[in-house]
Backbone bond lengths (Angstrom), bond angles and torsions (degrees), N, CA, C in turn:
res aa  C-N    CA-C-N  psi(-1)  N-CA   C-N-CA  omega(-1)  CA-C   N-CA-C  phi
1 M - - - 1.462 - - 1.515 109.47 -
2 G 1.336 117.10 137.42 1.455 121.27 -179.64 1.516 111.95 -73.12
3 R 1.324 114.91 169.86 1.459 119.93 178.84 1.521 110.27 -71.85
4 R 1.326 115.03 152.39 1.457 120.23 177.21 1.527 109.64 -68.56
5 R 1.334 115.34 142.68 1.455 119.40 176.49 1.531 110.22 -68.60
6 K 1.317 115.95 144.91 1.459 120.97 172.86 1.524 111.00 -100.30
7 S 1.340 116.70 -16.14 1.460 121.27 178.54 1.523 108.72 -150.57
8 H 1.340 115.96 169.09 1.476 121.76 179.44 1.531 111.61 51.76
9 K 1.331 115.05 47.14 1.458 119.93 -175.12 1.520 113.36 -71.18
10 H 1.340 116.97 -10.72 1.462 119.94 179.25 1.527 112.50 -78.99
11 L 1.324 117.28 -12.06 1.461 120.45 -176.25 1.523 111.37 -79.72
12 P 1.344 117.54 149.44 1.472 120.65 177.36 1.525 110.76 -65.65
13 Q 1.320 115.59 168.73 1.455 120.42 177.84 1.525 110.17 -60.82
14 R 1.322 115.06 140.44 1.469 123.95 176.14 1.530 112.45 68.11
15 V 1.328 117.78 16.78 1.466 121.71 172.86 1.523 107.78 -113.60
16 Y 1.344 116.67 131.76 1.460 121.44 -174.48 1.532 109.90 -133.93
17 L 1.320 115.07 151.31 1.463 122.13 175.95 1.515 108.24 -105.43
18 R 1.331 115.59 117.41 1.456 121.41 -178.52 1.527 109.32 -132.52
19 S 1.328 116.14 121.67 1.465 121.85 176.22 1.523 112.56 52.69
20 G 1.330 116.35 38.29 1.447 120.98 176.25 1.515 115.62 86.60
21 S 1.340 118.32 -2.97 1.462 121.80 179.15 1.531 109.87 -118.10
22 Y 1.337 115.12 150.26 1.456 121.63 178.03 1.537 109.39 -94.27
23 Y 1.330 114.64 139.01 1.468 120.08 -179.98 1.522 110.15 -129.97
24 F 1.327 114.88 143.43 1.463 121.43 173.22 1.523 107.80 -111.36
25 V 1.337 116.25 129.39 1.458 121.63 179.24 1.523 108.05 -105.58
26 D 1.337 116.90 115.19 1.459 119.77 -177.97 1.522 110.41 -78.05
27 Y 1.335 115.75 179.51 1.458 119.71 -175.38 1.524 112.77 -68.88
28 L 1.328 117.17 -14.73 1.454 120.94 176.66 1.520 111.93 -90.03
29 G 1.326 115.99 -1.19 1.447 120.57 179.03 1.511 114.71 86.51
30 K 1.332 117.93 8.88 1.450 121.31 179.53 1.527 110.03 -83.31
31 W 1.337 116.08 135.05 1.464 121.57 -179.42 1.525 109.77 -93.03
32 H 1.338 115.81 126.73 1.457 122.03 178.86 1.533 108.89 -111.27
33 N 1.321 117.53 121.79 1.464 121.62 179.36 1.521 109.14 -75.32
34 L 1.340 117.02 119.81 1.459 122.49 -178.15 1.526 112.78 -96.35
35 G 1.329 116.91 -4.86 1.458 120.37 -179.10 1.517 112.50 103.12
36 R 1.324 116.45 179.52 1.461 122.09 -175.47 1.526 113.03 -98.71
37 N 1.342 118.05 -19.96 1.455 121.74 179.75 1.529 110.10 -85.49
38 Y 1.340 116.68 130.38 1.460 120.67 -173.83 1.529 112.74 -61.55
39 A 1.347 117.15 -48.12 1.464 120.41 -175.40 1.531 111.78 -64.17
40 T 1.341 116.25 -46.60 1.460 118.61 -179.60 1.527 111.27 -69.21
41 A 1.321 116.22 -31.22 1.465 119.82 177.40 1.520 110.90 -64.62
42 M 1.343 116.18 -41.21 1.451 119.07 179.71 1.528 112.18 -69.18
43 A 1.329 115.89 -32.24 1.461 119.21 175.86 1.523 110.52 -66.44
44 A 1.338 116.12 -41.99 1.462 120.15 177.47 1.526 110.86 -65.66
45 Y 1.330 115.75 -37.89 1.459 120.28 176.84 1.525 111.25 -60.18
46 G 1.339 115.37 -40.92 1.461 119.46 179.88 1.514 112.75 -58.72
47 Q 1.316 117.03 -35.35 1.446 120.31 179.73 1.517 111.95 -74.86
48 L 1.335 116.56 -33.25 1.452 120.56 -177.58 1.527 113.47 -83.75
49 A 1.338 115.99 -33.89 1.462 119.54 -169.88 1.514 113.60 -65.76
50 S 1.324 117.57 -41.01 1.459 118.98 -176.23 1.512 110.54 -165.36
51 D 1.303 115.27 161.67 1.450 121.81 173.01 1.514 106.96 -89.14
52 S 1.337 116.12 106.37 1.457 120.51 -172.43 1.526 112.11 -100.24
53 S 1.327 117.27 24.97 1.462 120.19 -175.68 1.519 112.41 -71.92
54 S 1.345 118.11 -20.66 1.459 120.28 -179.43 1.514 110.01 -132.91
55 C 1.312 116.56 143.69 1.458 122.66 178.60 1.524 107.73 -129.20
56 Q 1.302 116.24 101.09 1.458 120.59 -178.86 1.521 112.11 -86.98
57 T 1.324 116.82 -23.52 1.455 121.75 -178.53 1.523 109.89 -131.31
58 V 1.329 114.89 166.05 1.460 118.98 174.60 1.529 109.60 -62.25
59 G 1.340 116.24 -33.21 1.460 119.69 176.53 1.521 111.77 -59.48
60 D 1.343 116.76 -40.10 1.467 120.79 176.20 1.525 110.83 -63.65
61 L 1.340 115.86 -40.58 1.462 120.36 178.32 1.524 110.66 -63.13
62 I 1.333 116.27 -43.18 1.459 120.60 178.64 1.529 109.99 -61.40
63 D 1.342 116.58 -43.02 1.462 120.22 179.31 1.522 111.02 -59.29
64 R 1.329 116.32 -45.86 1.466 119.05 -178.28 1.520 110.97 -65.99
65 Y 1.328 116.52 -42.78 1.463 120.26 -179.90 1.525 110.38 -63.00
66 M 1.330 116.86 -45.18 1.457 120.56 -177.44 1.519 111.55 -70.72
67 T 1.335 117.24 -19.74 1.453 120.88 177.90 1.524 112.10 -87.23
68 E 1.335 116.62 -41.86 1.457 120.65 -171.67 1.524 114.46 -100.13
69 V 1.318 117.79 -32.05 1.465 120.62 -172.24 1.522 112.48 -104.81
70 A 1.326 117.34 -53.34 1.467 120.96 -174.23 1.528 113.66 -55.76
71 P 1.344 119.72 -40.47 1.472 118.82 -178.68 1.521 114.27 -65.51
72 T 1.333 118.60 -15.78 1.464 121.05 179.02 1.523 112.18 -82.26
73 K 1.321 117.16 -8.43 1.458 121.35 -179.93 1.519 110.29 -84.28
74 A 1.325 115.92 172.26 1.461 120.50 174.48 1.527 109.18 -58.46
75 K 1.325 116.62 150.52 1.465 120.11 -173.98 1.518 112.14 -57.74
76 R 1.337 117.05 -40.85 1.464 119.59 -178.78 1.526 109.84 -65.30
77 T 1.344 117.12 -42.17 1.461 120.38 178.55 1.516 110.19 -64.64
78 H 1.326 115.88 -39.50 1.470 119.81 177.66 1.522 110.25 -60.62
79 Q 1.317 117.29 -44.36 1.463 120.78 178.35 1.522 111.27 -61.45
80 D 1.335 116.47 -42.25 1.461 120.53 177.98 1.525 110.36 -61.77
81 N 1.328 116.73 -42.97 1.463 120.84 179.75 1.522 111.39 -62.59
82 L 1.336 117.23 -38.98 1.459 120.71 178.15 1.523 110.63 -60.09
83 R 1.324 116.29 -43.56 1.462 120.32 179.87 1.520 110.80 -68.62
84 Q 1.329 117.09 -45.25 1.463 121.47 -177.81 1.530 111.83 -65.09
85 S 1.331 116.39 -36.92 1.461 119.86 -176.85 1.528 112.26 -65.40
86 K 1.334 117.02 -26.11 1.470 119.73 178.73 1.526 111.09 -63.95
87 F 1.330 117.06 -38.93 1.464 120.60 178.55 1.529 110.69 -70.52
88 L 1.333 116.11 -39.78 1.463 119.77 178.76 1.520 110.70 -65.32
89 R 1.318 116.40 -39.24 1.460 120.22 179.66 1.535 110.93 -65.54
90 A 1.340 115.74 -40.72 1.465 119.29 179.99 1.525 111.87 -62.77
91 A 1.335 116.36 -33.98 1.462 120.03 -176.75 1.529 112.74 -86.61
92 F 1.331 117.11 -40.38 1.471 120.47 -170.55 1.528 114.04 -118.84
93 G 1.332 117.96 -5.23 1.460 121.58 -167.77 1.515 116.66 -48.86
94 S 1.320 118.36 -41.91 1.467 121.22 -174.78 1.529 113.41 -90.21
95 Q 1.324 117.70 -1.23 1.465 120.49 -174.25 1.528 112.00 -89.54
96 D 1.334 114.95 155.56 1.454 122.27 175.62 1.530 107.97 -70.59
97 P 1.334 118.86 124.31 1.473 120.04 -177.01 1.519 113.17 -60.55
98 R 1.338 117.47 -22.62 1.467 120.86 -179.59 1.522 111.84 -79.40
99 R 1.309 117.13 -12.42 1.470 120.66 -177.08 1.523 113.36 -101.80
100 I 1.323 116.87 0.88 1.464 120.27 176.59 1.527 108.30 -77.01
101 T 1.320 116.41 128.70 1.465 121.99 -177.07 1.525 110.39 -115.71
102 Q 1.334 115.11 173.04 1.462 119.25 174.86 1.521 110.77 -59.44
103 Q 1.331 116.05 -37.90 1.464 119.67 178.50 1.527 111.10 -62.76
104 S 1.335 116.37 -35.90 1.467 120.11 177.59 1.526 110.37 -63.38
105 V 1.326 115.75 -42.79 1.457 120.28 -179.11 1.525 110.32 -68.44
106 Y 1.340 117.19 -40.46 1.470 120.27 177.65 1.529 110.84 -61.76
107 A 1.336 116.99 -40.90 1.466 120.26 178.90 1.524 110.51 -62.02
108 Y 1.329 115.81 -40.42 1.461 120.43 177.58 1.528 110.41 -64.75
109 M 1.329 116.41 -45.48 1.459 120.61 -179.63 1.527 111.10 -59.94
110 D 1.317 116.82 -43.18 1.463 120.54 -178.87 1.526 111.15 -63.98
111 A 1.343 116.17 -40.87 1.463 120.06 -179.43 1.522 111.05 -68.00
112 R 1.338 117.25 -45.41 1.457 120.63 -179.31 1.518 111.68 -72.40
113 G 1.328 116.03 -30.81 1.459 120.28 -178.78 1.511 113.48 -64.20
114 K 1.339 117.38 -20.57 1.460 120.24 176.87 1.525 111.35 -67.11
115 H 1.325 116.22 -23.95 1.468 121.47 179.99 1.523 111.60 -99.91
116 S 1.333 115.74 -45.23 1.471 119.42 -179.81 1.519 108.90 -159.48
117 K 1.309 115.98 112.13 1.462 120.13 178.41 1.525 111.05 -68.34
118 V 1.325 116.49 -34.74 1.465 119.74 179.76 1.526 110.22 -64.11
119 Q 1.335 116.56 -47.60 1.461 119.42 179.74 1.522 111.51 -65.41
120 A 1.322 116.96 -34.82 1.467 120.03 176.04 1.524 110.38 -60.69
121 N 1.318 116.95 -41.05 1.472 120.95 177.29 1.526 111.42 -63.44
122 R 1.341 116.30 -42.94 1.456 119.54 -178.62 1.531 111.00 -66.52
123 E 1.301 116.58 -39.11 1.470 120.04 -179.33 1.526 110.93 -70.54
124 R 1.324 117.59 -35.47 1.469 120.47 174.85 1.526 109.97 -63.14
125 A 1.345 115.93 -40.95 1.465 120.28 179.36 1.525 110.91 -63.84
126 L 1.333 116.60 -40.26 1.459 119.85 178.52 1.528 110.70 -66.05
127 L 1.320 117.15 -44.39 1.455 120.67 178.54 1.521 110.78 -61.02
128 S 1.323 116.78 -39.39 1.455 120.97 178.56 1.523 110.91 -62.35
129 H 1.331 116.67 -42.58 1.459 119.75 179.62 1.527 111.05 -67.54
130 M 1.322 116.41 -34.91 1.460 119.67 175.61 1.526 110.62 -61.33
131 Y 1.332 116.13 -40.70 1.462 119.42 179.96 1.523 111.74 -71.27
132 K 1.316 117.78 -32.04 1.466 119.63 174.51 1.528 109.96 -60.29
133 K 1.329 115.54 -43.29 1.457 119.43 177.13 1.526 110.92 -67.42
134 A 1.335 116.96 -37.31 1.461 120.76 -179.53 1.526 111.19 -63.21
135 I 1.324 116.79 -36.18 1.471 120.62 175.66 1.523 109.52 -64.37
136 R 1.315 115.97 -43.52 1.471 120.05 179.55 1.524 111.16 -64.52
137 W 1.331 116.76 -35.19 1.463 120.87 -178.72 1.533 112.56 -82.33
138 G 1.327 117.44 -3.21 1.449 120.82 178.30 1.515 114.53 79.86
139 I 1.316 116.95 20.45 1.470 120.89 -178.60 1.514 111.09 -86.12
140 V 1.331 116.81 -41.16 1.463 122.44 179.00 1.530 108.06 -132.42
141 S 1.322 115.32 169.34 1.470 119.74 179.68 1.519 112.77 -114.06
142 S 1.328 117.95 -4.32 1.464 120.60 -179.33 1.514 110.04 -149.20
143 N 1.335 114.59 162.33 1.458 121.99 -178.29 1.529 109.08 -111.79
144 P 1.338 119.02 110.51 1.465 121.16 -177.14 1.524 114.00 -68.70
145 C 1.330 117.63 -10.96 1.463 120.66 -178.92 1.519 112.31 -83.93
146 I 1.333 116.79 -16.95 1.459 120.12 179.53 1.531 109.75 -66.69
147 G 1.312 115.68 128.13 1.457 120.43 -179.08 1.509 114.36 91.39
148 V 1.336 117.64 -9.95 1.465 121.00 178.27 1.525 108.79 -79.03
149 E 1.314 116.20 121.92 1.465 121.02 -176.52 1.525 111.64 -71.51
150 R 1.296 115.10 138.80 1.458 121.37 173.53 1.526 110.18 -80.93
151 F 1.316 115.72 156.83 1.455 119.47 170.69 1.525 108.65 -70.55
152 Q 1.309 116.44 144.19 1.456 120.04 176.83 1.520 109.12 -71.26
153 E 1.316 115.90 132.26 1.459 121.27 179.73 1.517 110.30 -109.59
154 R 1.295 115.10 141.10 1.456 120.44 177.99 1.521 109.12 -94.02
155 P 1.324 118.50 119.85 1.471 120.06 -179.05 1.520 111.24 -63.87
156 R 1.317 114.97 150.24 1.459 119.78 179.32 1.522 110.23 -66.92
157 D 1.319 115.93 134.86 1.462 119.66 177.35 1.528 111.76 -130.26
158 R 1.324 115.69 14.69 1.457 120.93 -179.80 1.519 109.59 -84.32
159 Y 1.296 117.14 119.66 1.462 122.18 178.91 1.520 109.32 -102.44
160 V 1.318 116.23 126.97 1.461 120.78 177.78 1.520 108.56 -77.26
161 E 1.306 115.86 119.34 1.463 120.85 -179.07 1.531 110.63 -72.58
162 D 1.321 115.70 156.08 1.462 120.58 -178.97 1.527 111.91 -58.41
163 W 1.331 116.80 -39.36 1.462 119.47 -177.18 1.533 110.30 -67.73
164 E 1.350 117.27 -32.51 1.461 120.46 177.28 1.522 110.47 -68.43
165 Y 1.328 115.52 -43.40 1.462 121.29 179.25 1.532 110.22 -59.97
166 D 1.332 115.79 -47.47 1.468 120.28 -178.88 1.527 111.23 -65.22
167 A 1.331 116.70 -38.56 1.465 119.99 -179.89 1.523 110.60 -64.45
168 F 1.330 116.32 -40.82 1.462 118.96 -179.65 1.530 111.07 -68.68
169 R 1.331 117.42 -38.13 1.463 120.68 178.48 1.526 110.44 -58.99
170 K 1.320 116.58 -42.95 1.463 120.13 -179.72 1.524 111.02 -67.33
171 F 1.312 115.84 -36.99 1.468 120.72 -179.38 1.531 111.40 -72.02
172 A 1.337 117.34 -36.56 1.459 121.75 -170.71 1.524 113.75 -74.82
173 G 1.319 118.00 -24.51 1.459 119.98 -179.59 1.522 112.30 100.17
174 P 1.337 117.06 169.50 1.467 121.82 -171.78 1.531 114.59 -60.52
175 L 1.335 118.31 -43.78 1.466 120.45 -175.85 1.526 111.35 -64.56
176 I 1.312 116.86 -49.20 1.468 120.10 -179.30 1.522 110.00 -67.99
177 A 1.324 117.89 -35.20 1.469 120.60 176.92 1.525 110.59 -61.89
178 A 1.346 116.12 -42.22 1.465 119.92 178.26 1.528 110.63 -65.62
179 Y 1.325 115.60 -39.47 1.472 120.12 176.87 1.527 110.92 -62.24
180 M 1.335 117.09 -42.32 1.457 121.51 179.65 1.523 111.30 -62.87
181 N 1.328 116.34 -42.48 1.466 119.71 177.83 1.524 110.94 -61.06
182 F 1.338 115.25 -45.83 1.461 120.00 -178.98 1.528 110.57 -63.41
183 K 1.309 116.85 -42.01 1.466 121.23 -179.81 1.525 110.85 -65.06
184 L 1.327 116.37 -41.26 1.464 120.84 179.40 1.527 111.56 -63.98
185 L 1.315 116.41 -36.90 1.469 121.09 -177.40 1.524 112.93 -78.70
186 T 1.333 117.52 -26.74 1.471 120.60 -175.64 1.523 113.67 -106.49
187 G 1.341 117.72 -26.31 1.458 120.54 -177.53 1.517 113.60 72.65
188 L 1.343 116.81 15.77 1.461 120.35 -177.88 1.521 111.98 -83.73
189 R 1.324 115.53 154.99 1.455 121.21 175.43 1.527 109.74 -77.55
190 K 1.325 114.32 161.29 1.464 120.02 -175.46 1.527 112.16 -56.43
191 G 1.332 116.70 -48.45 1.460 119.48 -178.00 1.508 112.89 -60.59
192 D 1.334 116.69 -38.27 1.465 120.52 179.54 1.522 111.30 -69.70
193 I 1.332 116.90 -36.23 1.466 120.24 178.32 1.527 110.38 -65.93
194 L 1.327 116.33 -45.76 1.464 120.05 -176.27 1.522 112.65 -69.11
195 S 1.324 116.99 -17.54 1.472 119.98 -179.75 1.528 112.75 -90.72
196 I 1.338 117.84 -3.35 1.467 120.73 -177.79 1.533 110.14 -69.33
197 R 1.319 115.16 126.80 1.466 121.99 176.74 1.532 109.77 -97.25
198 L 1.296 115.16 159.06 1.458 119.65 -179.82 1.518 111.98 -63.19
199 D 1.338 117.36 -31.34 1.468 118.81 -179.48 1.522 112.62 -74.25
200 Q 1.338 117.75 -3.85 1.460 121.26 175.14 1.528 111.41 -88.34
201 L 1.320 116.69 -6.61 1.467 121.66 176.59 1.518 107.70 -88.19
202 K 1.314 117.03 94.59 1.458 122.23 -173.27 1.530 110.82 -109.73
203 E 1.313 115.73 175.82 1.456 121.18 -176.26 1.525 112.34 -61.04
204 D 1.339 117.52 -38.53 1.462 120.21 -176.18 1.517 113.50 -87.93
205 G 1.331 117.71 -3.75 1.451 120.56 179.13 1.521 112.02 145.08
206 I 1.325 115.33 -168.66 1.458 121.31 179.52 1.527 108.08 -95.99
207 H 1.316 116.80 119.31 1.457 122.06 -179.97 1.535 108.10 -87.99
208 V 1.336 115.93 115.89 1.465 120.69 -172.76 1.520 110.26 -127.81
209 Y 1.329 115.23 140.83 1.464 121.09 170.45 1.526 107.36 -96.88
210 V 1.331 117.01 117.57 1.463 122.03 -178.93 1.525 108.30 -88.76
211 S 1.319 116.70 112.10 1.466 121.41 -172.20 1.526 112.35 -65.75
212 K 1.326 117.38 -33.64 1.463 119.86 -176.48 1.529 111.26 -67.18
213 S 1.318 116.47 -47.04 1.467 120.94 -178.97 1.526 112.31 -91.85
214 R 1.353 115.60 -10.90 1.467 121.36 -178.44 1.529 111.35 57.70
215 K 1.324 114.68 42.33 1.453 120.52 178.77 1.527 109.51 -128.68
216 S 1.325 115.04 149.44 1.459 120.59 175.23 1.525 108.85 -93.89
217 V 1.315 116.39 132.61 1.462 121.17 -179.06 1.523 109.09 -130.38
218 I 1.320 115.25 161.81 1.457 121.39 175.08 1.526 107.78 -118.15
219 I 1.311 116.33 120.27 1.466 121.45 177.56 1.528 107.51 -95.38
220 E 1.308 115.65 112.51 1.467 120.05 -174.43 1.532 111.23 -68.49
221 W 1.301 113.69 149.12 1.457 120.07 -179.45 1.525 111.53 -71.30
222 T 1.312 114.51 142.76 1.463 122.60 165.62 1.524 106.02 -128.94
223 D 1.300 116.69 166.78 1.461 119.01 178.76 1.532 110.79 -59.77
224 A 1.329 115.84 -41.18 1.462 120.01 -179.06 1.527 111.20 -65.37
225 L 1.344 116.85 -39.41 1.464 120.46 -178.67 1.530 110.51 -68.85
226 R 1.327 116.81 -41.42 1.474 119.55 177.19 1.527 110.53 -60.94
227 Q 1.324 115.40 -41.79 1.462 119.40 -179.56 1.533 110.46 -65.46
228 A 1.336 116.83 -38.73 1.460 120.74 179.38 1.527 110.78 -63.78
229 V 1.333 116.78 -42.15 1.463 120.75 179.77 1.521 110.58 -65.59
230 E 1.336 117.47 -42.71 1.462 120.55 179.27 1.527 110.66 -63.60
231 T 1.315 117.35 -36.45 1.467 120.59 177.88 1.520 110.47 -64.26
232 I 1.330 116.54 -42.99 1.462 120.71 178.77 1.521 110.61 -62.11
233 K 1.323 116.83 -42.03 1.464 120.59 179.19 1.525 110.88 -62.03
234 R 1.335 116.88 -40.77 1.469 119.63 -179.83 1.518 111.75 -66.73
235 L 1.328 115.81 -29.18 1.470 119.83 -176.76 1.524 113.02 -85.46
236 R 1.330 116.32 -7.56 1.462 118.39 179.46 1.520 109.45 -61.30
237 R 1.328 115.91 125.46 1.458 120.42 -176.02 1.523 109.95 -68.15
238 Q 1.320 115.54 148.29 1.454 120.03 178.84 1.526 109.81 -61.78
239 P 1.332 116.63 133.01 1.470 119.31 -176.48 1.515 112.25 -70.24
240 R 1.311 114.56 154.54 1.458 118.74 172.31 1.534 108.82 -67.16
241 E 1.294 116.19 158.04 1.464 120.81 -176.94 1.530 111.05 -59.17
242 G 1.325 115.98 128.76 1.454 120.64 175.34 1.511 115.95 88.38
243 V 1.352 118.70 4.04 1.462 119.41 -177.93 1.526 112.11 -118.70
244 S 1.325 118.17 8.16 1.461 120.10 -176.21 1.523 112.28 -61.50
245 R 1.335 117.67 -27.20 1.454 119.78 -177.82 1.520 112.34 -67.11
246 F 1.330 117.93 -16.48 1.457 121.24 -178.51 1.519 112.93 -89.73
247 R 1.333 118.27 -3.30 1.458 121.14 -173.92 1.522 109.93 -79.47
248 T 1.305 115.71 74.17 1.461 121.59 -175.40 1.522 112.91 -103.96
249 H 1.345 118.19 -10.96 1.460 121.50 -174.58 1.526 111.49 -107.87
250 L 1.319 114.92 153.76 1.462 120.23 178.99 1.518 110.53 -61.62
251 F 1.321 116.51 -46.24 1.460 121.63 174.43 1.523 107.72 -105.53
252 C 1.323 117.15 120.93 1.462 118.90 -179.94 1.523 109.88 -147.05
253 T 1.317 114.82 159.02 1.455 122.29 -179.68 1.532 109.82 -81.24
254 R 1.318 116.24 177.82 1.465 119.86 177.65 1.519 111.37 -68.80
255 D 1.322 116.94 -18.48 1.460 120.60 174.54 1.522 111.05 -81.03
256 G 1.346 116.78 -0.55 1.447 121.10 176.98 1.514 114.54 83.41
257 R 1.310 117.78 5.79 1.456 121.36 -177.30 1.529 110.46 -101.91
258 P 1.316 117.30 155.89 1.468 119.16 179.31 1.521 111.00 -66.95
259 Y 1.319 116.61 149.24 1.458 120.94 174.30 1.522 109.62 -68.80
260 T 1.324 116.03 142.97 1.455 119.91 165.47 1.523 107.59 -80.90
261 V 1.324 116.70 161.60 1.463 120.19 178.78 1.525 110.04 -60.51
262 D 1.329 117.09 -44.65 1.461 120.85 179.33 1.525 111.25 -64.80
263 G 1.321 115.54 -41.40 1.455 119.44 -178.77 1.517 111.79 -63.90
264 F 1.326 116.78 -42.51 1.459 120.38 179.42 1.527 110.67 -69.11
265 S 1.321 116.20 -37.41 1.470 119.93 -179.99 1.525 110.60 -63.67
266 S 1.330 117.20 -32.17 1.467 120.48 -178.42 1.512 111.89 -67.14
267 I 1.345 116.56 -21.76 1.474 119.57 177.77 1.526 109.93 -66.44
């Protein structure tokens, strides 16, 4: 088994990000340049990683789905799918995908529901989507997840009080406090905030690509938002010698590169 990744944990096995380009390392140790664009790189990876023309087991189906479909999703969703697929593989990996029944899915739901009903629902949804693709690929003719009841989920009703928010800001330090202000003013998700480049700060507002909806939006300036951005700029740590040319993002490390979601979360 290979070593655990310390960064870029959303990438598939044997895929690495080096100097702005994605690379796939085959079993012979040869590096294949997949390009600089994430979506096209994952498509190229799918062709190199394996011959997915046949799926004899659910494990094969999971491999094809995680190679061809999951990488096209938002990075956070892709990461969630990677985690969820491990449980599905453990339960169904060696079985014939045509022999999975509603009863099989219910048994899985009941077992997983003892630990987390919410995660059981998410994993059922992922398995269902895998079977939708399997029907399209001609592997199976029906989806065993159709008609399987989800566990009832209780919506969140916990409201964070102002005093709690302020207490955490003081505890977290200047950088996280500035991030919290910016997030509160824009309503953006963490990944979208960390991907904002300085050239997206334009006269009419902040031009942002929202990964969840896959739409570009313009967040108009307010006095509070301008002040939040200026605070973030002041807090940017001085770059290490020779890396200033890489400081293209609003939030960046001392190496001048944008934070990854995992890297920022570790702070």
